[in-house]
Structure formats: structure tokens, C-alpha cells
PAVOFI-935450 format. One record per residue (C-alpha): residue number from 1; residue in three letters; y, z, x. Coordinates in nm, 4 decimals, padded with zeros to 6 digits, always signed. Layout:
# PAVOFI-935450
{NUM ALA {Y Z X}}
...
END
This chain:
# PAVOFI-935450
{1 UNK {+10.0860 +07.5060 +14.4229}}
{2 UNK {+09.8863 +07.2481 +14.3392}}
{3 UNK {+09.8571 +06.9520 +14.5728}}
{4 UNK {+09.7169 +06.6478 +14.3483}}
{5 UNK {+09.7312 +06.6712 +13.9882}}
{6 UNK {+09.5380 +06.4517 +13.7127}}
{7 UNK {+09.5877 +06.5085 +13.3443}}
{8 UNK {+09.3809 +06.3352 +13.0741}}
{9 UNK {+09.3585 +06.0415 +13.3043}}
{10 UNK {+09.1847 +05.7101 +13.1343}}
{11 UNK {+09.1832 +05.3812 +13.2464}}
{12 UNK {+09.0169 +05.0887 +13.0492}}
{13 UNK {+08.9499 +04.7824 +13.1919}}
{14 UNK {+08.9616 +04.5815 +12.8267}}
{15 UNK {+08.7369 +04.6833 +12.5899}}
{16 UNK {+08.5198 +04.8928 +12.8680}}
{17 UNK {+08.5844 +05.2696 +12.9277}}
{18 UNK {+08.5855 +05.3135 +13.3089}}
{19 UNK {+08.7506 +05.6720 +13.3511}}
{20 UNK {+08.6970 +05.9287 +13.0421}}
{21 UNK {+09.0506 +06.1381 +13.0237}}
{22 UNK {+08.9478 +06.2730 +13.3052}}
{23 UNK {+09.1387 +06.6228 +13.4597}}
{24 UNK {+09.1174 +06.7394 +13.8204}}
{25 UNK {+09.3492 +06.9916 +13.9863}}
{26 UNK {+09.3002 +06.9824 +14.3514}}
{27 UNK {+09.5171 +07.2844 +14.5847}}
{28 UNK {+09.6833 +07.2595 +14.8825}}
{29 UNK {+09.5012 +07.2048 +15.2010}}
{30 UNK {+09.1921 +07.1417 +15.0033}}
{31 UNK {+08.9326 +06.9017 +15.0577}}
{32 UNK {+08.7675 +06.7128 +14.8092}}
{33 UNK {+08.4788 +06.4986 +14.7284}}
{34 UNK {+08.4480 +06.2646 +14.4774}}
{35 UNK {+08.0406 +06.2127 +14.4562}}
{36 UNK {+07.8058 +05.9835 +14.2535}}
{37 UNK {+07.6264 +05.6462 +14.2120}}
{38 UNK {+07.7626 +05.2923 +14.2486}}
{39 UNK {+07.9651 +05.2065 +13.9304}}
{40 UNK {+08.0363 +05.5760 +13.8171}}
{41 UNK {+08.4214 +05.5547 +13.8767}}
{42 UNK {+08.4934 +05.7390 +14.2011}}
{43 UNK {+08.6466 +05.4494 +14.3874}}
{44 UNK {+08.8629 +05.3858 +14.0949}}
{45 UNK {+08.9723 +05.7245 +14.0459}}
{46 UNK {+09.0793 +05.7003 +14.4184}}
{47 UNK {+09.2636 +05.3770 +14.3760}}
{48 UNK {+09.4720 +05.5175 +14.0816}}
{49 UNK {+09.5971 +05.8125 +14.2839}}
{50 UNK {+09.6947 +05.5690 +14.5438}}
{51 UNK {+09.8704 +05.3301 +14.2657}}
{52 UNK {+09.6663 +05.0050 +14.3136}}
{53 UNK {+09.5327 +05.0300 +13.9246}}
{54 UNK {+09.7629 +05.0968 +13.6700}}
{55 UNK {+09.6049 +05.3788 +13.4510}}
{56 UNK {+09.5799 +05.3337 +13.0252}}
{57 UNK {+09.6685 +05.6713 +12.9765}}
{58 UNK {+09.7241 +05.9806 +13.1372}}
{59 UNK {+09.9573 +06.1349 +13.4145}}
{60 UNK {+09.9209 +06.1378 +13.8038}}
{61 UNK {+10.1099 +06.4459 +13.9768}}
{62 UNK {+10.1345 +06.4560 +14.3746}}
{63 UNK {+10.3118 +06.7593 +14.5330}}
{64 UNK {+10.4946 +06.8457 +14.2069}}
{65 UNK {+10.6008 +06.4745 +14.1678}}
{66 UNK {+10.4949 +06.2814 +13.8437}}
{67 UNK {+10.3674 +05.9102 +14.0372}}
{68 UNK {+10.2114 +05.7739 +13.7274}}
{69 UNK {+10.4235 +05.5123 +13.7853}}
{70 UNK {+10.5226 +05.5075 +14.1421}}
{71 UNK {+10.4477 +05.2448 +14.3544}}
{72 UNK {+10.1706 +05.2960 +14.6592}}
{73 UNK {+10.4368 +05.3359 +14.9171}}
{74 UNK {+10.6702 +05.6155 +14.6986}}
{75 UNK {+10.3837 +05.8784 +14.6503}}
{76 UNK {+10.3423 +06.0300 +15.0231}}
{77 UNK {+09.9789 +05.9394 +15.0678}}
{78 UNK {+09.7962 +05.7990 +15.3547}}
{79 UNK {+09.4835 +05.5653 +15.2688}}
{80 UNK {+09.1380 +05.4558 +15.4942}}
{81 UNK {+08.9452 +05.2210 +15.3592}}
{82 UNK {+08.5503 +05.0970 +15.3724}}
{83 UNK {+08.6280 +04.7461 +15.5226}}
{84 UNK {+08.8987 +04.9193 +15.7820}}
{85 UNK {+09.1103 +04.6493 +15.7055}}
{86 UNK {+09.2976 +04.6205 +16.0406}}
{87 UNK {+09.5116 +04.3362 +16.1525}}
{88 UNK {+09.2971 +04.1257 +16.4346}}
{89 UNK {+09.5422 +03.9712 +16.5914}}
{90 UNK {+09.7136 +04.2674 +16.7208}}
{91 UNK {+09.6501 +04.5738 +16.9584}}
{92 UNK {+09.5384 +04.9152 +16.8435}}
{93 UNK {+09.8992 +05.0319 +16.9272}}
{94 UNK {+10.0619 +04.7263 +16.6808}}
{95 UNK {+09.8022 +04.8054 +16.3954}}
{96 UNK {+09.9253 +05.1912 +16.4456}}
{97 UNK {+10.3114 +05.0974 +16.4500}}
{98 UNK {+10.3539 +04.8095 +16.2099}}
{99 UNK {+10.4642 +05.0137 +15.9226}}
{100 UNK {+10.6511 +05.2687 +16.1261}}
{101 UNK {+10.8660 +05.0019 +16.2219}}
{102 UNK {+10.8904 +04.7952 +15.9034}}
{103 UNK {+11.0223 +05.1412 +15.8024}}
{104 UNK {+11.2490 +05.1377 +16.0603}}
{105 UNK {+11.1504 +05.4221 +16.2192}}
{106 UNK {+11.3144 +05.5386 +16.5460}}
{107 UNK {+11.1538 +05.4370 +16.8232}}
{108 UNK {+11.1221 +05.7498 +17.0046}}
{109 UNK {+10.9458 +05.8647 +16.6476}}
{110 UNK {+10.6573 +05.5911 +16.6564}}
{111 UNK {+10.6043 +05.6572 +17.0160}}
{112 UNK {+10.5592 +06.0336 +16.9811}}
{113 UNK {+10.3766 +05.9541 +16.6336}}
{114 UNK {+10.1085 +05.6850 +16.7976}}
{115 UNK {+10.0825 +05.9418 +17.1022}}
{116 UNK {+10.0016 +06.2672 +16.8020}}
{117 UNK {+09.7148 +06.0300 +16.6521}}
{118 UNK {+09.5643 +05.8610 +16.9522}}
{119 UNK {+09.5356 +06.2487 +17.1513}}
{120 UNK {+09.4046 +06.3912 +16.7675}}
{121 UNK {+09.1447 +06.0987 +16.7515}}
{122 UNK {+09.0843 +06.0382 +17.1324}}
{123 UNK {+09.1676 +05.6789 +17.1114}}
{124 UNK {+09.4051 +05.6847 +17.4139}}
{125 UNK {+09.2668 +05.3945 +17.6134}}
{126 UNK {+09.1966 +05.2059 +17.3189}}
{127 UNK {+09.6237 +05.1471 +17.2364}}
{128 UNK {+09.5950 +04.7932 +17.4436}}
{129 UNK {+09.2860 +04.6442 +17.2830}}
{130 UNK {+09.2517 +04.4303 +17.0086}}
{131 UNK {+09.0260 +04.5251 +16.6986}}
{132 UNK {+08.7607 +04.2458 +16.7818}}
{133 UNK {+08.6941 +04.4616 +17.1536}}
{134 UNK {+08.6127 +04.7682 +16.9453}}
{135 UNK {+08.2884 +04.9565 +16.8163}}
{136 UNK {+08.2689 +05.0217 +16.4676}}
{137 UNK {+08.3087 +05.3285 +16.5187}}
{138 UNK {+08.6328 +05.3118 +16.6966}}
{139 UNK {+08.7600 +05.0726 +16.4039}}
{140 UNK {+08.7294 +05.3204 +16.2054}}
{141 UNK {+08.9431 +05.5759 +16.4397}}
{142 UNK {+09.2266 +05.3311 +16.4684}}
{143 UNK {+09.2285 +05.3282 +16.0674}}
{144 UNK {+09.2358 +05.6801 +16.0373}}
{145 UNK {+09.5095 +05.6768 +16.3223}}
{146 UNK {+09.7021 +05.4274 +16.0668}}
{147 UNK {+09.7013 +05.6443 +15.7798}}
{148 UNK {+09.7920 +05.9267 +16.0183}}
{149 UNK {+10.1108 +05.8676 +16.1767}}
{150 UNK {+10.2461 +05.8220 +15.8947}}
{151 UNK {+10.2568 +06.2157 +15.8463}}
{152 UNK {+10.2054 +06.2041 +15.5019}}
{153 UNK {+10.0587 +06.5206 +15.2485}}
{154 UNK {+09.7137 +06.3954 +15.0982}}
{155 UNK {+09.4539 +06.1144 +15.2490}}
{156 UNK {+09.2352 +05.9144 +15.0809}}
{157 UNK {+08.9541 +05.8331 +15.2360}}
{158 UNK {+08.7156 +05.5268 +14.9974}}
{159 UNK {+08.3550 +05.5443 +15.2062}}
{160 UNK {+08.5199 +05.5429 +15.5502}}
{161 UNK {+08.1580 +05.5446 +15.6939}}
{162 UNK {+07.9008 +05.3198 +15.4912}}
{163 UNK {+07.9780 +05.0656 +15.7114}}
{164 UNK {+07.8237 +05.2145 +16.0229}}
{165 UNK {+07.4964 +05.3193 +16.1884}}
{166 UNK {+07.3485 +05.6834 +16.0951}}
{167 UNK {+07.4934 +05.8207 +16.4400}}
{168 UNK {+07.7495 +05.6699 +16.4027}}
{169 UNK {+07.8284 +05.8501 +16.0816}}
{170 UNK {+07.7156 +06.1866 +16.1839}}
{171 UNK {+07.9545 +06.1965 +16.4756}}
{172 UNK {+08.2427 +06.0614 +16.2574}}
{173 UNK {+08.1729 +06.3028 +16.0093}}
{174 UNK {+08.1779 +06.5697 +16.2387}}
{175 UNK {+08.5866 +06.3744 +16.3477}}
{176 UNK {+08.7014 +06.3835 +16.0190}}
{177 UNK {+08.5594 +06.7372 +15.9337}}
{178 UNK {+08.7825 +06.7975 +16.2856}}
{179 UNK {+09.0469 +06.6630 +16.1858}}
{180 UNK {+09.0904 +06.8492 +15.8531}}
{181 UNK {+09.0003 +07.1657 +15.9886}}
{182 UNK {+09.3136 +07.0645 +16.2414}}
{183 UNK {+09.5521 +06.9514 +16.0101}}
{184 UNK {+09.5462 +07.1242 +15.6601}}
{185 UNK {+09.6267 +06.8302 +15.5056}}
{186 UNK {+09.4547 +06.7661 +15.1664}}
{187 UNK {+09.1900 +06.5367 +15.1243}}
{188 UNK {+09.0208 +06.3256 +14.8861}}
{189 UNK {+08.7115 +06.1249 +15.0220}}
{190 UNK {+08.4883 +05.8916 +14.8213}}
{191 UNK {+08.1314 +05.8743 +14.9375}}
{192 UNK {+07.7804 +05.8174 +14.7794}}
{193 UNK {+07.6076 +06.0006 +15.0482}}
{194 UNK {+07.5438 +06.3523 +14.9420}}
{195 UNK {+07.5059 +06.4736 +15.3215}}
{196 UNK {+07.8688 +06.3888 +15.4031}}
{197 UNK {+07.9573 +06.5391 +15.0416}}
{198 UNK {+07.7467 +06.8748 +15.1050}}
{199 UNK {+07.8937 +06.8751 +15.4658}}
{200 UNK {+08.2442 +06.7882 +15.4198}}
{201 UNK {+08.3616 +06.9028 +15.1161}}
{202 UNK {+08.5556 +07.2585 +14.9738}}
{203 UNK {+08.4795 +07.1444 +14.6500}}
{204 UNK {+08.2329 +06.8689 +14.5438}}
{205 UNK {+08.3391 +06.6302 +14.1885}}
{206 UNK {+08.0262 +06.4934 +14.0718}}
{207 UNK {+08.0911 +06.1828 +13.8507}}
{208 UNK {+07.8811 +06.0001 +13.6241}}
{209 UNK {+07.9715 +05.6674 +13.3942}}
{210 UNK {+08.3588 +05.8140 +13.4651}}
{211 UNK {+08.3279 +06.1131 +13.3491}}
{212 UNK {+08.3236 +06.5130 +13.5839}}
{213 UNK {+07.9927 +06.6377 +13.5029}}
{214 UNK {+08.0306 +06.9498 +13.7757}}
{215 UNK {+08.3288 +07.0323 +13.9924}}
{216 UNK {+08.2162 +07.3192 +14.2002}}
{217 UNK {+08.1487 +07.4492 +14.5718}}
{218 UNK {+07.8902 +07.2592 +14.7735}}
{219 UNK {+07.6207 +07.5346 +14.7540}}
{220 UNK {+07.7212 +07.6441 +14.3575}}
{221 UNK {+07.6293 +07.2402 +14.3211}}
{222 UNK {+07.3418 +07.2241 +14.4852}}
{223 UNK {+07.1907 +07.5649 +14.3749}}
{224 UNK {+07.3236 +07.5695 +14.0323}}
{225 UNK {+07.3276 +07.2836 +13.8925}}
{226 UNK {+07.5266 +07.2270 +13.5562}}
{227 UNK {+07.2946 +06.9279 +13.4285}}
{228 UNK {+07.0029 +06.7579 +13.4805}}
{229 UNK {+07.2229 +06.4678 +13.6373}}
{230 UNK {+07.3730 +06.6524 +13.8991}}
{231 UNK {+07.0347 +06.8550 +13.9912}}
{232 UNK {+06.8448 +06.5406 +14.0704}}
{233 UNK {+07.0978 +06.3361 +14.1904}}
{234 UNK {+07.1648 +06.6518 +14.5012}}
{235 UNK {+06.9040 +06.6997 +14.7121}}
{236 UNK {+06.7104 +06.5027 +14.9553}}
{237 UNK {+06.4563 +06.4721 +14.8542}}
{238 UNK {+06.5268 +06.4901 +14.4953}}
{239 UNK {+06.4345 +06.8264 +14.2855}}
{240 UNK {+06.1441 +06.8829 +14.1270}}
{241 UNK {+06.1469 +06.8705 +13.7708}}
{242 UNK {+05.8752 +07.0344 +13.5293}}
{243 UNK {+05.8663 +06.9765 +13.1641}}
{244 UNK {+05.7404 +07.2090 +12.9015}}
{245 UNK {+05.8790 +07.4636 +12.6904}}
{246 UNK {+06.0449 +07.8326 +12.6951}}
{247 UNK {+05.8216 +08.0876 +12.4954}}
{248 UNK {+05.7835 +08.4700 +12.4669}}
{249 UNK {+06.1449 +08.4769 +12.3943}}
{250 UNK {+06.2904 +08.3200 +12.6815}}
{251 UNK {+06.0940 +08.5386 +12.9095}}
{252 UNK {+05.8203 +08.2678 +12.9858}}
{253 UNK {+05.8210 +07.9220 +13.0377}}
{254 UNK {+05.4951 +07.7487 +12.8921}}
{255 UNK {+05.3579 +07.4005 +13.1196}}
{256 UNK {+05.0494 +07.2717 +12.9518}}
{257 UNK {+04.9210 +07.5865 +12.8542}}
{258 UNK {+04.9984 +07.7757 +13.2000}}
{259 UNK {+05.2341 +08.0800 +13.1665}}
{260 UNK {+05.4771 +08.1261 +13.4366}}
{261 UNK {+05.7174 +08.4461 +13.4057}}
{262 UNK {+06.1023 +08.3904 +13.4411}}
{263 UNK {+06.1330 +08.7447 +13.5368}}
{264 UNK {+06.4672 +08.7604 +13.7819}}
{265 UNK {+06.6030 +08.3840 +13.6206}}
{266 UNK {+06.9827 +08.4276 +13.6998}}
{267 UNK {+07.0682 +08.1891 +13.4414}}
{268 UNK {+07.1297 +08.4450 +13.1709}}
{269 UNK {+06.9706 +08.4937 +12.7970}}
{270 UNK {+06.7317 +08.1197 +12.8076}}
{271 UNK {+06.5646 +08.2191 +12.4403}}
{272 UNK {+06.2896 +08.0454 +12.3047}}
{273 UNK {+06.3394 +07.6535 +12.3160}}
{274 UNK {+06.0686 +07.3654 +12.1889}}
{275 UNK {+06.1237 +07.1930 +12.4726}}
{276 UNK {+06.2197 +07.3004 +12.8380}}
{277 UNK {+06.2686 +07.1497 +13.1890}}
{278 UNK {+06.2229 +07.3719 +13.5178}}
{279 UNK {+06.3911 +07.2653 +13.7872}}
{280 UNK {+06.2421 +07.3517 +14.1552}}
{281 UNK {+06.4277 +07.2416 +14.4741}}
{282 UNK {+06.1409 +07.1813 +14.7369}}
{283 UNK {+06.2492 +07.4719 +14.9807}}
{284 UNK {+06.1930 +07.7112 +14.6389}}
{285 UNK {+05.8374 +07.6337 +14.6242}}
{286 UNK {+05.5446 +07.8061 +14.8600}}
{287 UNK {+05.2203 +07.6347 +14.8798}}
{288 UNK {+04.9375 +07.9813 +14.8657}}
{289 UNK {+04.5802 +07.9484 +14.8734}}
{290 UNK {+04.5126 +08.2506 +14.6206}}
{291 UNK {+04.6111 +08.2227 +14.2269}}
{292 UNK {+04.8701 +08.4641 +14.1316}}
{293 UNK {+04.9292 +08.5564 +13.7569}}
{294 UNK {+05.1978 +08.4178 +13.5999}}
{295 UNK {+05.3906 +08.3254 +13.9340}}
{296 UNK {+05.1328 +08.0425 +14.0343}}
{297 UNK {+05.0644 +07.6376 +13.9962}}
{298 UNK {+04.7469 +07.4858 +14.0580}}
{299 UNK {+04.8229 +07.1801 +14.2756}}
{300 UNK {+04.6375 +06.8810 +14.4936}}
{301 UNK {+04.7519 +06.7749 +14.8305}}
{302 UNK {+04.8580 +06.3946 +14.8347}}
{303 UNK {+05.0134 +06.3291 +15.1662}}
{304 UNK {+05.1329 +06.5438 +15.3960}}
{305 UNK {+05.5301 +06.3488 +15.5570}}
{306 UNK {+05.6134 +06.5401 +15.8755}}
{307 UNK {+06.0197 +06.5514 +15.9013}}
{308 UNK {+06.0458 +06.6369 +16.2684}}
{309 UNK {+06.2245 +07.0299 +16.2137}}
{310 UNK {+05.9901 +07.0175 +15.9548}}
{311 UNK {+05.7190 +06.8816 +15.6851}}
{312 UNK {+05.7588 +06.7960 +15.3345}}
{313 UNK {+05.4079 +06.8176 +15.1418}}
{314 UNK {+05.3522 +06.6033 +14.8288}}
{315 UNK {+05.1272 +06.6952 +14.5363}}
{316 UNK {+05.0108 +06.6773 +14.2010}}
{317 UNK {+05.1166 +06.9948 +13.9769}}
{318 UNK {+05.1828 +07.0118 +13.6443}}
{319 UNK {+05.0860 +06.6661 +13.5451}}
{320 UNK {+05.3822 +06.5666 +13.8017}}
{321 UNK {+05.4516 +06.4938 +14.2134}}
{322 UNK {+05.6485 +06.7137 +14.3545}}
{323 UNK {+05.7183 +06.7850 +14.6884}}
{324 UNK {+05.7309 +07.1651 +14.9067}}
{325 UNK {+05.9087 +07.1936 +15.2005}}
{326 UNK {+05.6623 +07.3671 +15.5022}}
{327 UNK {+05.6526 +07.4265 +15.8704}}
{328 UNK {+05.5937 +07.0904 +16.0853}}
{329 UNK {+05.3028 +07.2587 +16.2647}}
{330 UNK {+05.1387 +07.3712 +15.8919}}
{331 UNK {+04.9342 +07.0389 +15.7971}}
{332 UNK {+04.7861 +06.9777 +15.5244}}
{333 UNK {+04.4797 +06.7490 +15.4330}}
{334 UNK {+04.5047 +06.4694 +15.1381}}
{335 UNK {+04.2655 +06.5989 +14.9012}}
{336 UNK {+04.2848 +06.9707 +14.9653}}
{337 UNK {+04.3468 +07.2254 +14.6453}}
{338 UNK {+04.6233 +07.5292 +14.6381}}
{339 UNK {+04.8147 +07.7049 +14.4538}}
{340 UNK {+05.2311 +07.6923 +14.4255}}
{341 UNK {+05.3812 +08.0295 +14.4053}}
{342 UNK {+05.7385 +07.9230 +14.1769}}
{343 UNK {+06.0613 +08.1185 +14.3425}}
{344 UNK {+06.2208 +08.1760 +14.0178}}
{345 UNK {+06.4918 +08.3506 +14.1151}}
{346 UNK {+06.6077 +08.0484 +14.2505}}
{347 UNK {+06.5124 +07.8215 +13.9797}}
{348 UNK {+06.7148 +07.6034 +13.7321}}
{349 UNK {+06.6079 +07.5661 +13.3874}}
{350 UNK {+06.7138 +07.2482 +13.1493}}
{351 UNK {+06.7388 +07.2676 +12.7793}}
{352 UNK {+06.5330 +06.8693 +12.7591}}
{353 UNK {+06.7471 +06.7372 +12.4442}}
{354 UNK {+07.1247 +06.8250 +12.6198}}
{355 UNK {+06.9704 +06.8497 +12.9491}}
{356 UNK {+07.2519 +07.0963 +13.0486}}
{357 UNK {+07.1866 +07.3967 +13.2550}}
{358 UNK {+07.0380 +07.7305 +13.0530}}
END
């Protein structure tokens, strides 16, 4: 059974089309991340699911019920906002119980739900404090707790960690992952942070200009991006792109007169194309001393950037700047002439015209 179904959803603000005939099925208990740059429509889609925006066309189904025109309170969802949205004059306990009291829930049931949320989120000692006396991470835990006490089937998160520093983001990311593992609820999570997406998601929907570019498991998105936009957006640093053409019936790639064999490429039939783009992750290139016919590209080291666990070496190759991930112990002096061995089975090829994966 699908927990959420979005069918041919469109949203227009006047003449501006924000979401364009969008379809999305979310399985029961699945953790879906909506990922994309600012303005791509990910938060807008989340607000449509929550009932905070009226859609222009299409349908939204939650737990087998058409909720397209239902009020937010009737959709069986709990939402966690980027800004926490806590009542500053109330204690943590007051924030957690406010909605339940308004719904005339029995006190015993309210106490039970608050105790459960406090235990799961480890906020028991904070129940009698007000939000002004809490850290950013503690406030976000309370905001999650306010959604949790509603005991809903679907949780919606709108960039909940973007206001926190790097250390707190990392800690809360683990907490949210643990929360999903424990509760098994359906979760839809909006972020522009690819690390959050790759670590949290069962599936990632990469969005651009109101359209889902690719919807798949994190490793598929990372290793087999559907198009040039997804390939460039996912990964830090970004995928390296070498512009050339496929030749010899698609069995080789011509890079400014240098021929690379495409033997082992897993993308299927390539075919000869006058313009193509070869995409390589930094870890799919290896720095070697000697040239290997059909397998290496000559390059010159420009910068060695230690990253802690490993290093990034920036080089000039094929007329463009590329990055290669190497062990941190390996130091490379600027100006050193080397060769880059290409791992073709892990490469991505794109048609330069359509920008789609070949």
C-alpha cells in the first residue's frame, strides 16, 4: 500500500508554473528526501502535501484517502518546520501538549504521549524549560516532539537542520535516522544538503524547476545519475566532466584527439555521437606515473588539498580542471606532470545535446 500518492500535480502562481505535472508514490514506512537547489519546488511540494497550499491541478492521496482539498488537520500528518515555530511563552511541555488539549484529548493519553516523545527524543529534563532557555538542537528536538505526540502516520520535515551548526546538524541527522528506524513511519524530508539526502533517504527525488529529475536509491543516484544536472548536483566535490565525442561505433571516447577505450562501460549501447560528455567522480580517477594507451589522460597538478581522512588533488586535464581523491599521505607538488587512469566501468556518459545519460 502506498502511504502517499501524488498524481499529475501542478501548481501555478498566476502565469508562473511552479510544479509541473508531478507524480510521486511513497511506500508505507519509506523515508523520501526531496533534494534540489533553492527555488526548485521541493518546499512547495511539501506544503502541498501538508495542505498549506492549494494545488492548481491533480490529486494528493494519503493512506488511501483523497486529501486534495482536505484541511491540514484532516490529513493525518505531522510537520516539522525549519524555524522550529515554538510558542516562546510556553514551556516545552506546554508546546507538546497544546494541540492535544485543543483536540480535547484525555489528560492520561496526553501524559502518555508526552512521556513517550520525551523518552524517544531524550528531552525529559527539558520539559519545564521555555524555548528561550534551549539550544538550537534542543529546540529542534522539541519541534519534532510536537509532531511526534500527534501519533500520525506521515511526518513532513521542511529543512529542519538548516539553522544549526555543522556539529549539531550531524548529531540531529543521526537522531532523525534513529527515529525513523524505531517508528517505521513514512517520512518526507526536504533539504538542499546532499549529505543529509544520501545518509537519510531510502529514495531521493532530485528536483529542478518543479520537475523530478530522478527518483531512486541514494547509491543509484550517486553512481548512475540520470542526467547532467543530477550528476553535477550530487557529490562533493562535483563530478568531473570531460567534453568530447564517442567514436568507433561507441567503443571509444575522443578527448581532443586523445582516445579512451569505453570497454566495460555499463550504460548499454553507446553509439557514435558527435558530442558527448564523460563524467567521472574524483574517486574514479587514479594518479599514475606512466601513460597507458586508451586508459589514461595526461594531467598537471595544480593544487593539493588535504581534507583530513583523504586529500583532493586538483589537476588540469583535457583542457579542464578535475579533482582526484587520494590517500592523505600522498602529497603532490604543484606543476607535477602525471597521468590519470580512468575507471570506465564506473563512469557516466551523457549526450551533450539532451544532457541525458547514455
